[in-house]
N, C-alpha and C positions, 0 to 999 in steps of 0.2 A: 340321303343321310348316311346309308351304309357305305357309299363310296367315299364320303368325307372321312368316315371312321377308318376305313382301310388306308386312305392316303396319309392319315395323321398318326397311325399306330407307331410308326418309327420315332415319333417325337418322344416317346417314353424312353428311348435309348439315349437321349441327349441330356436332356436338361442342361443350358441353354443355354463377288467380293471386290470390296473397294480396296484401294491401296491403303495399307495400314502402317502407321508409324511404329517401328519397333526400336525402342531406345534402351541402350545399356551404357549410359553415360553420355549419349549424344542423341540429337534429334534431327531428322530430315523428313520432309513432307512433300514429295513430288505429287502433283495432281495428274491423274490418268487422262488420256486423250478423250475428248468429247466427240460424239458421233453426230456431226451436223447440228441443225437447230431443231430437229424433231418435227419439222414442218412437212407439208405434203410433198411427196416425191423423194424425200430423204430417207424414209424408212423409219426414222425415229428410234426410240428404245422401248416401245410399248410392250407389255407382257413380260414373260419370264426371261431374264438374261441367262446365258449359259456360261459355265466356266471357260475362261480363255477369250471371251468376247471383249472387244474394246468399246462396246456400246454402253454409254453412260448417259442418263437423262440429264441434259444440260440445264433444265429448269430447276430440278431438285438438287443436283449436286454441283453447286457453284460456290461453295465456301470451304475454306481450310479450317482445321481445328483452331488455328491461331486467331481466327475471327471471333471466337467465343472464349472468353476468359473464364473458364470454369473455376480455376483456382482462385482468381481474384474475387469472383462472386462468393465462393465459399468462405473466404477469409473475412468477408463483411460481417458474418455472423459467428464464425467459429475460428479458433486458432489452429488452422490446418496447414501443414507443409506438404503439399502434394508434388514434391519434386521427384525427378527421375532417380531411382536407386543407383548408387555407384556401381561400376563394373565389379562383378563378383558378389554383389549384395542383392541382385535381382534385376528386373527390367520393367519397362513401362510400354504400354501400347495406347495409341489414340486413334479412334475411328475418324473417318472423313465426316465433315459436316453435312447433315441432311436438311434441306430447306423444306418446311411443310407449311402450306397455306392453311387457312381456317378449315377445321374439320378433316384435314388430311390424316390418313392412317396408313403407315408404311412399315414394312419389315424387310430387312436386308441381312446378308451374311458377309463377313470379311474373313480372309485367311491371312495368317502371318506365320513367320518362322521363328522358333526360339533361338536366341543368340547363344554363342558359346560362353560358358562360365570360365573366366581366366584363372579362378581360384580353385578349380576342381580338375584333377588330372584327367577325368573322363569328359569334362566339359559340361556335365549335367548340372541342372539347378534343382534343388529340393525346396519347394515353396511351402512355407508354413503360415504365411499371413498375406491377405489380399486387401487392397484398397480399391474401391470403386467410386467414381464420380460420374453422374449423368445429369445432363441439362433438363430443364423442365419439359414435360411432355413424354417422359419415358413411360413405357408400358411394361416391357420385360427385357431381361438380359439373360441369355443362356450361353455359356462358354463350354467348349468341349475340345479334347485333344484327339488327334488321329493316331491310331497305333502305327508304328513304323512299318512300312511295306504294305499297308492296307489299301483296299480299293478307295476308301474315303481320302486317304492321303494323296492318291493319284489324281483325284478330282479337284483337289484344293490347289488353286494357282495363286501364289502369293502376289499381291499387287493388283488383284482383280476383285471386284465385288459382284455379288449375284443376288437377285431377289429370291427370297426363300419364305414366302408366306406359308406358315404352318410349321416352320422349324428348319434347322440346318440340314436335316436328313433329306429334305426335298432337293437340295443342291448337291450335297456331299455324300449321300448314302448313310447307311445305318451302322457303320463300324465305329462311329465316334463314341468316345468315352466322356461322360459328363464331368465337369469340374464344379464341385460345390462352391458357389460364390454368393456373396451378399449382393443386393442391388438397392438402388435408391439415389436420391440426390447426392448423398455421401454415406459410405459405409466403410468401416475399418474392422476387419475380423481376423484376429490371430486364432489359429486353430489349436486344438488341445495338444499339450506337450507330447512330442514323439509322433504326431500325426501330421501328414502333409501330402503333397503331390509332387511326383518326380517328373522332370522334363529333360529330354535328351537334346543336345544341340542339333538344330535343323528340323526338329519335330514341328509339325504344323498344328496350329490351334485355330479353331473356328470361333468367331464372335458373332452371335446372332442377336440382333437388337431390334426392338419394335417401339416406334414412337407414334403418339396420337396427339394431335393438336386440338384441344378443346376450347381454344380462345378464338377471338375474332381478328387476330393479327398473325402475320408470319412468325414462325419460330425456327430455330436451328437446333437439331438434335445431334449431340456429340457425347461420346463415352470415353472415359479414361480409366485405365486399370493399372495398378501397381502390383507386381509380383515380387514379394520379399522373400529372400532365400535364407536358409539355415543349413548347418551341416547335415549330410545325408546319412550319417552313421545311425543305424537302428531305426530309420524312419519307417513307419507303417502307413501305407497309402490309404487315404480316405476314399469313400465312394459316395454316390448319390442315389437314393431310392426315389421312386415316383409311383404314387397311387393315382390313377387317372379315371375319373368318373365321367363318362360321356352321356349318361342318361339324363339329359337336360331338355326340357320342353316347357318353357314358361309362357302361358297364354297372354294375349294382349291385355295390358293394364291389370295383370294378375300376379300371383305369387306361386312359388314352388319351393319345396324343400326336398333335396335328393341326397341320400345317404349311401356311403360305401364303407366297407371294412376290408383291410388288407393285412396279410401276415408275412413274416419273413421265413425263408427256407433254411436258414442256418442261424446259429447264435451270433448276435451282433450287438455292438454298442451304438447308440444314437445320441448325437450331440445337439442337433437343432432341428426345427421344423419350419416350413414355410407354406402358407396356403396361396394358391393362385386362382383368382377369378377375375372377371372383367367388371365393368362399371355397374352392372346391375346386381352384383354379388353383395350380400349384406353379411350378417354375422355367420361365422363358421366355427362351431364348437368342435373341439378335437379331444378324444378320450382314448384310454387304453382299451385294447381289444384282446380278450382272453388273458390268461395268466392271473396272478393274485390281485391285480388292480383293475380287473375287467369292469368297464363301465365308468371308471373314475375320470372326471374331466381334468384334462391337463391345462388347457387354456381355451379362451374364446377369442378368436380374431374378429374384431369389430368391423373392419373395413378392408376393401381390396387394395388399398395403398398404405394407409397408416395402421400399424399394429398387425401386419400380415405375418410377421415372424415371431418365433419363440426359441430361446436358447436355454437348455437345461443347465442348472448350476454345475452339475457334473454329468459325465456320460451315463446313460441309463442302459442297463443290460436287458435285451429282449431275447428270450429263448426261441428256438425254432417253433413255429406255430402261433406265436404271439405277434401283436402289431397294433394298429390304430383303427379307430372308427371316426369318421368326420362327416358332417352334414353341411352342404352348401345351400344357403337360403338366398332366394332371388326375389326381386321386385321389378317387374317389367313396366316401364313408363311409356312404352311405345305402342303403336297400333298393330304391331306384327308379332307373331310367335318368335321367341328367341330360343335357339337350339345350340348345341355344341358346334364350334367351328373355329377357324384359325384367326379371324380378324377381330378387331375391337368392337365390331358390330354384332359379333356372335358372343357366346359365353364359354367358359371353361370351369372345371371343378377339379383341382389338383391338390395333392398333399405331397410335398417334397421334403427331403431331409438328408443330413450328412450322417454317414455311418462307416464303421469298419468292423472287420471280423473280430470276434471275441477270442477265438482260438488262433493264435499267430501261425500255427502250422497249416491252417486251412487256406485255400485260395478263395477269394471272394467270388460269389456268383451273382448274376443280375437279379436285382430286387425291384422289379416293376410289376405292377398289377393293374388290371383293367376291368371296368364295368361298362358294358356296351349299352347303347340305346335300347330301351324297352318298348318304345312306341315311335 
């Protein structure tokens, strides 16, 4: 268990490679080379792929994004226009299709490169609104950018996909900077005025996605993201914090409640919160920790999929030493102990959120906290 904890510690630095479609007014979708048929004597693609490998599992990766009409499906129930932003107004990415059979559980990372903004003299994009669309079976989506010149940037090869069970740090290292993003079948989140994320032309972005098929039929997992741009003048970059509770040990056919508190090391504004557990996670109450509202409930997230997020009406100021307390409740319906781990057959207990510095003259510092297994 301790080994798993050490392996996954870097996940806190992300929050959260196949060929990726990068669109800035145009779309192209080349499929990567398949490595044989995966049969005996061929070597197949079992286990962890490595950056730069041409090895792709031909059984799972045999669909293009165009085979799944996400936008068409969304428009059946909502008036959504998920078209590619025009050049200068943003860009769109689409992941390769993953075919999952019944009960399949798979996690991959893809790398892509930010196009040049023709409307900005530096070529940079300042993104203040994100749209996300994911097909059924999504489990999580973590997106991060690599600092220019970093080790992570060198490990990310555009046009390649890698298995990254446990997070993108497994494949790309721990230099990645998390990009606060919504997730779900469809989410559209404009960030607070003056707050956003800056991307330079050629900068690499990691898309880490996890799909779980709980049906008795094959499904295809595809993710689309729209990055909408705004003027860069005066933009204050947002960050993502993560409080990670790994103290999970749910007995067979039993229950557990595990609580963690975390604080900030500088004055910050917080805009939203998101709880992350797996399928055995039940209600997660979240409250203020320390400060004038110590102990006051902010909201209770009822389910690991529906109602997992909360958006403050206005950004809330947290002083240094203040933060959140949250409790993850579990109900184990299996014959085995369930502990912390990276797959959908394990469990997690996380509180994530979007923040930025309260004092514009300060540089942001990493705001991740951990509670390690106690048994």
